[in-house]
Short mmCIF file of the C-alpha atoms (twelve columns), coordinates in Angstrom:
data_MODEL
# 
_entry.id   MODEL 
# 
loop_
_atom_site.group_PDB 
_atom_site.id 
_atom_site.type_symbol 
_atom_site.label_atom_id 
_atom_site.label_alt_id 
_atom_site.label_comp_id 
_atom_site.label_asym_id 
_atom_site.label_seq_id 
_atom_site.Cartn_x 
_atom_site.Cartn_y 
_atom_site.Cartn_z 
_atom_site.pdbx_PDB_model_num 
ATOM 1  C CA . MET A 1  -83.485 51.601 133.907 1 
ATOM 2  C CA . ARG A 2  -82.170 52.328 130.457 1 
ATOM 3  C CA . LYS A 3  -79.800 55.288 130.490 1 
ATOM 4  C CA . LYS A 4  -81.469 56.914 127.488 1 
ATOM 5  C CA . LEU A 5  -84.664 57.428 129.548 1 
ATOM 6  C CA . ILE A 6  -82.949 60.149 131.581 1 
ATOM 7  C CA . ASP A 7  -83.783 62.657 128.827 1 
ATOM 8  C CA . ILE A 8  -87.537 62.205 129.278 1 
ATOM 9  C CA . LEU A 9  -87.942 61.652 133.026 1 
ATOM 10 C CA . ALA A 10 -89.242 64.545 135.115 1 
ATOM 11 C CA . CYS A 11 -89.604 64.991 138.857 1 
ATOM 12 C CA . PRO A 12 -93.143 63.897 139.819 1 
ATOM 13 C CA . MET A 13 -93.338 66.643 142.458 1 
ATOM 14 C CA . CYS A 14 -92.114 69.782 140.680 1 
ATOM 15 C CA . GLY A 15 -91.955 68.695 137.020 1 
ATOM 16 C CA . HIS A 16 -88.286 69.655 136.554 1 
ATOM 17 C CA . TYR A 17 -86.199 67.813 133.988 1 
ATOM 18 C CA . PRO A 18 -83.730 66.488 133.158 1 
ATOM 19 C CA . LEU A 19 -82.901 64.759 136.402 1 
ATOM 20 C CA . LYS A 20 -79.310 64.097 137.443 1 
ATOM 21 C CA . LEU A 21 -78.408 60.420 137.152 1 
ATOM 22 C CA . VAL A 22 -75.941 58.863 139.576 1 
ATOM 23 C CA . ALA A 23 -75.219 55.328 138.383 1 
ATOM 24 C CA . ILE A 24 -74.027 53.080 141.200 1 
ATOM 25 C CA . GLN A 25 -74.161 49.752 139.378 1 
ATOM 26 C CA . GLU A 26 -74.483 49.393 135.611 1 
ATOM 27 C CA . ASN A 27 -75.008 46.568 133.134 1 
ATOM 28 C CA . ASP A 28 -74.451 47.612 129.514 1 
ATOM 29 C CA . ASP A 29 -76.921 50.455 128.793 1 
ATOM 30 C CA . LYS A 30 -78.914 49.869 131.983 1 
ATOM 31 C CA . VAL A 31 -78.564 51.295 135.479 1 
ATOM 32 C CA . VAL A 32 -79.115 48.470 137.960 1 
ATOM 33 C CA . GLN A 33 -78.715 50.566 141.126 1 
ATOM 34 C CA . GLY A 34 -78.638 54.341 141.148 1 
ATOM 35 C CA . ILE A 35 -80.097 57.667 142.151 1 
ATOM 36 C CA . LEU A 36 -82.182 60.183 140.210 1 
ATOM 37 C CA . HIS A 37 -81.807 63.652 141.711 1 
ATOM 38 C CA . CYS A 38 -83.989 66.666 141.001 1 
ATOM 39 C CA . GLN A 39 -81.692 69.655 141.192 1 
ATOM 40 C CA . ASN A 40 -84.690 71.998 141.321 1 
ATOM 41 C CA . CYS A 41 -86.510 70.795 144.455 1 
ATOM 42 C CA . GLY A 42 -83.774 68.549 145.888 1 
ATOM 43 C CA . ARG A 43 -85.780 65.343 145.964 1 
ATOM 44 C CA . TRP A 44 -84.139 62.073 145.008 1 
ATOM 45 C CA . TYR A 45 -85.533 58.825 143.698 1 
ATOM 46 C CA . PRO A 46 -83.881 55.406 143.962 1 
ATOM 47 C CA . ILE A 47 -83.207 53.065 141.083 1 
ATOM 48 C CA . ARG A 48 -83.539 49.536 142.475 1 
ATOM 49 C CA . ASP A 49 -82.971 46.446 140.366 1 
ATOM 50 C CA . GLU A 50 -83.223 48.483 137.123 1 
ATOM 51 C CA . ILE A 51 -86.508 50.139 138.197 1 
ATOM 52 C CA . ALA A 52 -86.716 53.881 138.827 1 
ATOM 53 C CA . VAL A 53 -89.018 54.300 141.829 1 
ATOM 54 C CA . MET A 54 -90.415 57.777 141.188 1 
ATOM 55 C CA . LEU A 55 -93.291 58.112 143.608 1 
ATOM 56 C CA . PRO A 56 -94.778 61.330 145.008 1 
ATOM 57 C CA . ASP A 57 -93.973 62.071 148.643 1 
ATOM 58 C CA . ASN A 58 -97.228 60.703 150.059 1 
ATOM 59 C CA . MET A 59 -96.626 57.284 148.453 1 
ATOM 60 C CA . ARG A 60 -92.974 56.801 149.426 1 
ATOM 61 C CA . ASP A 61 -91.801 54.240 151.976 1 
ATOM 62 C CA . GLN A 62 -89.551 56.115 154.419 1 
ATOM 63 C CA . LYS A 63 -88.031 52.886 155.807 1 
ATOM 64 C CA . LYS A 64 -87.044 51.590 152.364 1 
ATOM 65 C CA . ASP A 65 -85.623 54.982 151.394 1 
ATOM 66 C CA . ASP A 66 -83.628 55.165 154.649 1 
ATOM 67 C CA . GLU A 67 -82.212 51.688 153.944 1 
ATOM 68 C CA . PHE A 68 -81.334 52.687 150.382 1 
ATOM 69 C CA . TYR A 69 -79.620 55.839 151.614 1 
ATOM 70 C CA . ALA A 70 -77.635 53.889 154.234 1 
ATOM 71 C CA . SER A 71 -76.495 51.372 151.616 1 
ATOM 72 C CA . TYR A 72 -75.267 54.064 149.201 1 
ATOM 73 C CA . GLU A 73 -74.469 56.986 151.511 1 
ATOM 74 C CA . LYS A 74 -71.058 57.438 149.874 1 
ATOM 75 C CA . TYR A 75 -72.674 58.192 146.503 1 
ATOM 76 C CA . PHE A 76 -75.171 60.637 148.017 1 
ATOM 77 C CA . LYS A 77 -72.406 62.579 149.758 1 
ATOM 78 C CA . GLU A 78 -70.075 62.585 146.719 1 
ATOM 79 C CA . ASN A 79 -72.863 64.094 144.606 1 
ATOM 80 C CA . GLY A 80 -74.198 66.590 147.154 1 
ATOM 81 C CA . ILE A 81 -77.578 64.872 147.439 1 
ATOM 82 C CA . PRO A 82 -79.345 65.475 150.780 1 
ATOM 83 C CA . ARG A 83 -80.447 62.560 152.933 1 
ATOM 84 C CA . SER A 84 -84.050 63.732 153.094 1 
ATOM 85 C CA . TRP A 85 -86.056 63.393 149.897 1 
ATOM 86 C CA . GLN A 86 -88.715 65.759 151.268 1 
ATOM 87 C CA . ALA A 87 -86.989 68.922 150.143 1 
ATOM 88 C CA . THR A 88 -88.597 72.324 150.049 1 
ATOM 89 C CA . GLU A 89 -89.508 73.390 146.532 1 
ATOM 90 C CA . LYS A 90 -87.945 76.580 145.229 1 
# 
């Protein structure tokens, strides 16, 4: 995902923007692996292989998200991002 896209991306569940970007692996102006975090509703969205996977709750794959979380748990904890992406909206 190109870093400059962060200014236009909004949470698909609550519409909040901008999202917080946590870059785990970068290549020039692209985020290869990372996390997009909505600081309004608490949901997070993975960036896998340069693709931001921003699906609504009913289309998410819990197993894949659990695996992603386990792989990058350190980054979630350092940035205060909850494990569950099914946060309660404010």
